FIKOLZA-1660 file (N, C-alpha, C; in steps of 0.1 Angstrom, whole numbers, plus 5000, padded with zeros to 4 digits):
% residues 146
   i   px   py   pz ch aa at
   1 3724 7771 4359  A  X  N
   1 3714 7766 4370  A  X CA
   1 3710 7777 4378  A  X  C
   2 3710 7791 4374  A  X  N
   2 3705 7802 4382  A  X CA
   2 3694 7809 4374  A  X  C
   3 3682 7806 4377  A  X  N
   3 3672 7811 4369  A  X CA
   3 3658 7809 4377  A  X  C
   4 3647 7816 4373  A  X  N
   4 3635 7816 4381  A  X CA
   4 3625 7816 4368  A  X  C
   5 3619 7806 4366  A  X  N
   5 3609 7804 4355  A  X CA
   5 3596 7799 4357  A  X  C
   6 3584 7804 4353  A  X  N
   6 3572 7797 4354  A  X CA
   6 3570 7784 4346  A  X  C
   7 3565 7775 4352  A  X  N
   7 3563 7761 4345  A  X CA
   7 3549 7755 4348  A  X  C
   8 3543 7751 4336  A  X  N
   8 3531 7744 4339  A  X CA
   8 3519 7752 4346  A  X  C
   9 3518 7763 4343  A  X  N
   9 3508 7771 4349  A  X CA
   9 3510 7776 4364  A  X  C
  10 3508 7768 4374  A  X  N
  10 3508 7773 4387  A  X CA
  10 3522 7769 4395  A  X  C
  11 3532 7763 4387  A  X  N
  11 3545 7760 4391  A  X CA
  11 3555 7768 4388  A  X  C
  12 3564 7771 4398  A  X  N
  12 3576 7780 4396  A  X CA
  12 3588 7771 4397  A  X  C
  13 3599 7773 4388  A  X  N
  13 3609 7765 4390  A  X CA
  13 3622 7774 4392  A  X  C
  14 3628 7771 4402  A  X  N
  14 3641 7780 4407  A  X CA
  14 3655 7772 4406  A  X  C
  15 3665 7776 4398  A  X  N
  15 3677 7769 4398  A  X CA
  15 3683 7767 4410  A  X  C
  16 3692 7758 4413  A  X  N
  16 3698 7756 4425  A  X CA
  16 3709 7765 4429  A  X  C
  17 3715 7772 4418  A  X  N
  17 3725 7782 4421  A  X CA
  17 3719 7796 4421  A  X  C
  18 3706 7797 4421  A  X  N
  18 3700 7810 4423  A  X CA
  18 3703 7817 4435  A  X  C
  19 3709 7831 4434  A  X  N
  19 3712 7838 4446  A  X CA
  19 3701 7843 4453  A  X  C
  20 3701 7847 4465  A  X  N
  20 3691 7852 4473  A  X CA
  20 3685 7867 4467  A  X  C
  21 3696 7874 4463  A  X  N
  21 3692 7888 4457  A  X CA
  21 3683 7887 4446  A  X  C
  22 3686 7876 4438  A  X  N
  22 3678 7873 4425  A  X CA
  22 3663 7870 4430  A  X  C
  23 3661 7863 4440  A  X  N
  23 3649 7858 4445  A  X CA
  23 3641 7870 4451  A  X  C
  24 3648 7878 4457  A  X  N
  24 3642 7892 4463  A  X CA
  24 3638 7900 4452  A  X  C
  25 3645 7901 4441  A  X  N
  25 3642 7910 4429  A  X CA
  25 3633 7905 4419  A  X  C
  26 3630 7894 4421  A  X  N
  26 3622 7886 4410  A  X CA
  26 3608 7891 4410  A  X  C
  27 3603 7898 4398  A  X  N
  27 3588 7902 4397  A  X CA
  27 3578 7890 4398  A  X  C
  28 3583 7879 4391  A  X  N
  28 3574 7866 4393  A  X CA
  28 3572 7862 4406  A  X  C
  29 3583 7861 4415  A  X  N
  29 3582 7857 4428  A  X CA
  29 3574 7866 4437  A  X  C
  30 3576 7879 4434  A  X  N
  30 3569 7890 4443  A  X CA
  30 3554 7890 4440  A  X  C
  31 3551 7885 4427  A  X  N
  31 3536 7884 4424  A  X CA
  31 3530 7871 4428  A  X  C
  32 3538 7860 4427  A  X  N
  32 3533 7845 4430  A  X CA
  32 3536 7838 4442  A  X  C
  33 3548 7843 4447  A  X  N
  33 3553 7837 4461  A  X CA
  33 3560 7847 4471  A  X  C
  34 3549 7857 4474  A  X  N
  34 3555 7867 4481  A  X CA
  34 3563 7861 4494  A  X  C
  35 3557 7850 4501  A  X  N
  35 3563 7845 4513  A  X CA
  35 3577 7841 4512  A  X  C
  36 3580 7836 4499  A  X  N
  36 3595 7833 4497  A  X CA
  36 3603 7845 4495  A  X  C
  37 3599 7856 4491  A  X  N
  37 3605 7867 4486  A  X CA
  37 3608 7874 4502  A  X  C
  38 3598 7874 4510  A  X  N
  38 3601 7880 4524  A  X CA
  38 3611 7873 4531  A  X  C
  39 3611 7858 4532  A  X  N
  39 3621 7851 4538  A  X CA
  39 3636 7853 4531  A  X  C
  40 3635 7854 4518  A  X  N
  40 3648 7857 4513  A  X CA
  40 3654 7871 4515  A  X  C
  41 3645 7879 4516  A  X  N
  41 3649 7893 4521  A  X CA
  41 3655 7894 4533  A  X  C
  42 3650 7887 4543  A  X  N
  42 3655 7884 4558  A  X CA
  42 3669 7879 4558  A  X  C
  43 3671 7867 4549  A  X  N
  43 3683 7861 4547  A  X CA
  43 3692 7871 4540  A  X  C
  44 3689 7877 4530  A  X  N
  44 3697 7883 4522  A  X CA
  44 3702 7897 4527  A  X  C
  45 3698 7902 4536  A  X  N
  45 3702 7913 4543  A  X CA
  45 3716 7913 4550  A  X  C
  46 3720 7902 4553  A  X  N
  46 3733 7901 4560  A  X CA
  46 3744 7899 4549  A  X  C
  47 3756 7904 4550  A  X  N
  47 3766 7905 4542  A  X CA
  47 3770 7890 4535  A  X  C
  48 3771 7879 4543  A  X  N
  48 3775 7867 4538  A  X CA
  48 3764 7861 4530  A  X  C
  49 3753 7865 4533  A  X  N
  49 3741 7859 4524  A  X CA
  49 3738 7865 4510  A  X  C
  50 3746 7876 4509  A  X  N
  50 3746 7884 4495  A  X CA
  50 3749 7873 4484  A  X  C
  51 3759 7865 4487  A  X  N
  51 3764 7854 4477  A  X CA
  51 3758 7841 4480  A  X  C
  52 3749 7840 4489  A  X  N
  52 3742 7828 4493  A  X CA
  52 3733 7822 4481  A  X  C
  53 3733 7809 4480  A  X  N
  53 3725 7803 4469  A  X CA
  53 3714 7795 4476  A  X  C
  54 3703 7793 4470  A  X  N
  54 3690 7786 4474  A  X CA
  54 3694 7772 4476  A  X  C
  55 3702 7766 4466  A  X  N
  55 3704 7752 4467  A  X CA
  55 3713 7748 4478  A  X  C
  56 3723 7758 4482  A  X  N
  56 3733 7755 4492  A  X CA
  56 3727 7756 4505  A  X  C
  57 3717 7766 4506  A  X  N
  57 3710 7766 4519  A  X CA
  57 3700 7754 4522  A  X  C
  58 3696 7749 4511  A  X  N
  58 3687 7735 4513  A  X CA
  58 3696 7724 4517  A  X  C
  59 3707 7724 4509  A  X  N
  59 3716 7712 4512  A  X CA
  59 3722 7713 4525  A  X  C
  60 3723 7724 4531  A  X  N
  60 3730 7725 4545  A  X CA
  60 3720 7720 4555  A  X  C
  61 3707 7720 4552  A  X  N
  61 3696 7715 4561  A  X CA
  61 3698 7720 4575  A  X  C
  62 3703 7733 4577  A  X  N
  62 3703 7739 4590  A  X CA
  62 3690 7742 4598  A  X  C
  63 3690 7738 4609  A  X  N
  63 3676 7741 4618  A  X CA
  63 3673 7756 4616  A  X  C
  64 3683 7763 4615  A  X  N
  64 3682 7779 4615  A  X CA
  64 3679 7784 4600  A  X  C
  65 3678 7776 4591  A  X  N
  65 3675 7779 4577  A  X CA
  65 3662 7788 4576  A  X  C
  66 3663 7800 4574  A  X  N
  66 3651 7809 4573  A  X CA
  66 3642 7807 4561  A  X  C
  67 3648 7801 4552  A  X  N
  67 3640 7798 4538  A  X CA
  67 3634 7786 4537  A  X  C
  68 3636 7775 4546  A  X  N
  68 3631 7763 4546  A  X CA
  68 3616 7763 4549  A  X  C
  69 3611 7770 4559  A  X  N
  69 3597 7770 4562  A  X CA
  69 3588 7775 4551  A  X  C
  70 3593 7786 4544  A  X  N
  70 3584 7790 4533  A  X CA
  70 3583 7780 4522  A  X  C
  71 3596 7775 4519  A  X  N
  71 3595 7764 4509  A  X CA
  71 3587 7752 4511  A  X  C
  72 3586 7748 4524  A  X  N
  72 3579 7738 4529  A  X CA
  72 3563 7741 4527  A  X  C
  73 3560 7753 4531  A  X  N
  73 3547 7759 4529  A  X CA
  73 3542 7759 4514  A  X  C
  74 3551 7760 4506  A  X  N
  74 3548 7762 4492  A  X CA
  74 3549 7749 4485  A  X  C
  75 3550 7738 4493  A  X  N
  75 3549 7724 4488  A  X CA
  75 3561 7721 4477  A  X  C
  76 3574 7727 4483  A  X  N
  76 3585 7726 4472  A  X CA
  76 3589 7712 4470  A  X  C
  77 3593 7708 4458  A  X  N
  77 3602 7697 4456  A  X CA
  77 3615 7700 4450  A  X  C
  78 3624 7691 4450  A  X  N
  78 3639 7693 4448  A  X CA
  78 3643 7683 4438  A  X  C
  79 3648 7687 4426  A  X  N
  79 3653 7678 4416  A  X CA
  79 3668 7677 4418  A  X  C
  80 3673 7665 4420  A  X  N
  80 3687 7662 4422  A  X CA
  80 3692 7656 4409  A  X  C
  81 3705 7660 4405  A  X  N
  81 3710 7653 4393  A  X CA
  81 3724 7648 4397  A  X  C
  82 3728 7637 4390  A  X  N
  82 3742 7631 4391  A  X CA
  82 3745 7625 4377  A  X  C
  83 3757 7620 4378  A  X  N
  83 3762 7612 4365  A  X CA
  83 3752 7601 4362  A  X  C
  84 3745 7595 4371  A  X  N
  84 3737 7584 4370  A  X CA
  84 3722 7589 4367  A  X  C
  85 3719 7599 4366  A  X  N
  85 3705 7603 4363  A  X CA
  85 3700 7615 4373  A  X  C
  86 3687 7615 4373  A  X  N
  86 3679 7626 4381  A  X CA
  86 3668 7620 4388  A  X  C
  87 3666 7625 4400  A  X  N
  87 3653 7622 4408  A  X CA
  87 3649 7634 4414  A  X  C
  88 3636 7634 4417  A  X  N
  88 3629 7645 4425  A  X CA
  88 3623 7640 4436  A  X  C
  89 3625 7648 4447  A  X  N
  89 3620 7644 4461  A  X CA
  89 3612 7656 4466  A  X  C
  90 3601 7654 4472  A  X  N
  90 3595 7665 4479  A  X CA
  90 3604 7669 4491  A  X  C
  91 3605 7682 4494  A  X  N
  91 3614 7687 4503  A  X CA
  91 3613 7681 4518  A  X  C
  92 3603 7676 4522  A  X  N
  92 3602 7671 4534  A  X CA
  92 3609 7658 4534  A  X  C
  93 3609 7651 4523  A  X  N
  93 3617 7638 4523  A  X CA
  93 3632 7641 4521  A  X  C
  94 3635 7651 4515  A  X  N
  94 3650 7655 4513  A  X CA
  94 3657 7659 4527  A  X  C
  95 3649 7666 4535  A  X  N
  95 3655 7670 4547  A  X CA
  95 3652 7659 4558  A  X  C
  96 3662 7654 4565  A  X  N
  96 3661 7641 4573  A  X CA
  96 3665 7645 4587  A  X  C
  97 3666 7657 4591  A  X  N
  97 3671 7661 4603  A  X CA
  97 3681 7672 4603  A  X  C
  98 3685 7678 4615  A  X  N
  98 3694 7689 4614  A  X CA
  98 3708 7685 4607  A  X  C
  99 3710 7692 4597  A  X  N
  99 3723 7689 4589  A  X CA
  99 3723 7677 4581  A  X  C
 100 3711 7670 4580  A  X  N
 100 3711 7657 4572  A  X CA
 100 3702 7658 4562  A  X  C
 101 3705 7653 4550  A  X  N
 101 3696 7652 4539  A  X CA
 101 3698 7638 4531  A  X  C
 102 3688 7636 4522  A  X  N
 102 3689 7625 4515  A  X CA
 102 3697 7625 4501  A  X  C
 103 3706 7635 4502  A  X  N
 103 3713 7637 4490  A  X CA
 103 3724 7627 4491  A  X  C
 104 3727 7619 4480  A  X  N
 104 3739 7610 4479  A  X CA
 104 3751 7618 4477  A  X  C
 105 3763 7612 4480  A  X  N
 105 3774 7619 4477  A  X CA
 105 3778 7625 4463  A  X  C
 106 3772 7619 4454  A  X  N
 106 3776 7624 4439  A  X CA
 106 3764 7632 4434  A  X  C
 107 3755 7636 4442  A  X  N
 107 3742 7644 4436  A  X CA
 107 3745 7659 4441  A  X  C
 108 3738 7667 4431  A  X  N
 108 3737 7681 4434  A  X CA
 108 3722 7685 4431  A  X  C
 109 3719 7696 4437  A  X  N
 109 3706 7702 4435  A  X CA
 109 3706 7709 4423  A  X  C
 110 3696 7704 4414  A  X  N
 110 3697 7712 4401  A  X CA
 110 3685 7722 4401  A  X  C
 111 3674 7720 4407  A  X  N
 111 3663 7730 4406  A  X CA
 111 3653 7726 4418  A  X  C
 112 3646 7738 4422  A  X  N
 112 3636 7737 4432  A  X CA
 112 3623 7739 4424  A  X  C
 113 3612 7732 4426  A  X  N
 113 3598 7735 4421  A  X CA
 113 3590 7738 4431  A  X  C
 114 3582 7749 4431  A  X  N
 114 3570 7752 4440  A  X CA
 114 3559 7756 4435  A  X  C
 115 3547 7755 4441  A  X  N
 115 3535 7760 4438  A  X CA
 115 3533 7774 4439  A  X  C
 116 3529 7780 4430  A  X  N
 116 3527 7795 4431  A  X CA
 116 3516 7798 4441  A  X  C
 117 3515 7807 4449  A  X  N
 117 3506 7810 4459  A  X CA
 117 3503 7825 4461  A  X  C
 118 3496 7830 4449  A  X  N
 118 3492 7844 4449  A  X CA
 118 3483 7847 4462  A  X  C
 119 3487 7858 4469  A  X  N
 119 3480 7862 4480  A  X CA
 119 3465 7866 4477  A  X  C
 120 3456 7863 4487  A  X  N
 120 3443 7867 4484  A  X CA
 120 3439 7879 4492  A  X  C
 121 3431 7887 4488  A  X  N
 121 3427 7897 4497  A  X CA
 121 3422 7894 4510  A  X  C
 122 3426 7901 4520  A  X  N
 122 3420 7897 4533  A  X CA
 122 3407 7904 4535  A  X  C
 123 3395 7897 4537  A  X  N
 123 3382 7904 4538  A  X CA
 123 3382 7912 4552  A  X  C
 124 3392 7909 4560  A  X  N
 124 3390 7916 4573  A  X CA
 124 3399 7928 4574  A  X  C
 125 3405 7931 4563  A  X  N
 125 3415 7943 4563  A  X CA
 125 3406 7956 4563  A  X  C
 126 3394 7957 4560  A  X  N
 126 3386 7968 4558  A  X CA
 126 3379 7972 4572  A  X  C
 127 3380 7962 4582  A  X  N
 127 3374 7965 4594  A  X CA
 127 3378 7976 4602  A  X  C
 128 3370 7984 4606  A  X  N
 128 3376 7997 4613  A  X CA
 128 3377 8008 4603  A  X  C
 129 3375 8006 4592  A  X  N
 129 3378 8016 4582  A  X CA
 129 3366 8023 4576  A  X  C
 130 3355 8022 4583  A  X  N
 130 3342 8027 4578  A  X CA
 130 3342 8042 4578  A  X  C
 131 3334 8047 4569  A  X  N
 131 3335 8062 4568  A  X CA
 131 3326 8069 4579  A  X  C
 132 3319 8062 4588  A  X  N
 132 3312 8065 4599  A  X CA
 132 3320 8073 4609  A  X  C
 133 3315 8082 4616  A  X  N
 133 3321 8089 4626  A  X CA
 133 3315 8086 4639  A  X  C
 134 3321 8080 4649  A  X  N
 134 3316 8078 4662  A  X CA
 134 3312 8063 4662  A  X  C
 135 3308 8058 4673  A  X  N
 135 3305 8044 4675  A  X CA
 135 3290 8042 4678  A  X  C
 136 3287 8029 4675  A  X  N
 136 3274 8025 4679  A  X CA
 136 3276 8020 4693  A  X  C
 137 3265 8020 4702  A  X  N
 137 3267 8016 4714  A  X CA
 137 3274 8002 4717  A  X  C
 138 3271 7993 4708  A  X  N
 138 3277 7980 4710  A  X CA
 138 3293 7978 4706  A  X  C
 139 3297 7989 4699  A  X  N
 139 3310 7987 4695  A  X CA
 139 3321 7994 4702  A  X  C
 140 3317 8000 4714  A  X  N
 140 3327 8008 4723  A  X CA
 140 3333 7997 4731  A  X  C
 141 3346 7998 4731  A  X  N
 141 3355 7991 4740  A  X CA
 141 3353 7993 4754  A  X  C
 142 3356 7984 4764  A  X  N
 142 3355 7986 4778  A  X CA
 142 3368 7995 4781  A  X  C
 143 3364 8002 4792  A  X  N
 143 3375 8010 4799  A  X CA
 143 3379 8004 4812  A  X  C
 144 3392 8003 4814  A  X  N
 144 3397 7996 4828  A  X CA
 144 3403 8008 4835  A  X  C
 145 3398 8009 4847  A  X  N
 145 3403 8019 4857  A  X CA
 145 3413 8011 4865  A  X  C
 146 3424 8019 4867  A  X  N
 146 3434 8014 4876  A  X CA
 146 3433 8019 4891  A  X  C
% end
């Protein structure tokens, strides 16, 4: 249950036992879900988090869970399995409050599915990088005297 795979075009599936370091180093996530990679990198830098797994962090439902906001932003859903079958819940339905989830006692997180969200170029990133030298009169900033 430790894997990262593309599914059905724009969906990415991540196994519940996938370690943060694998999230950080995944070329698929770096290209298709960089927000998740950045959050995993923040968590994965501390020593205990090196062995941390995505499913465990979700099941913990900690309000300090740095990985939860990006998963929510990427419309993540969680597939739970047990001896009686499986069910899939949107992440907001699984998380029921600080330290509380909709996990039944016999269920485990099998995988997490999320929508790939390839970043788009920022049209404003080129502002101020014009080859012109100097300013037009209307582009000068004000000067404040003390």
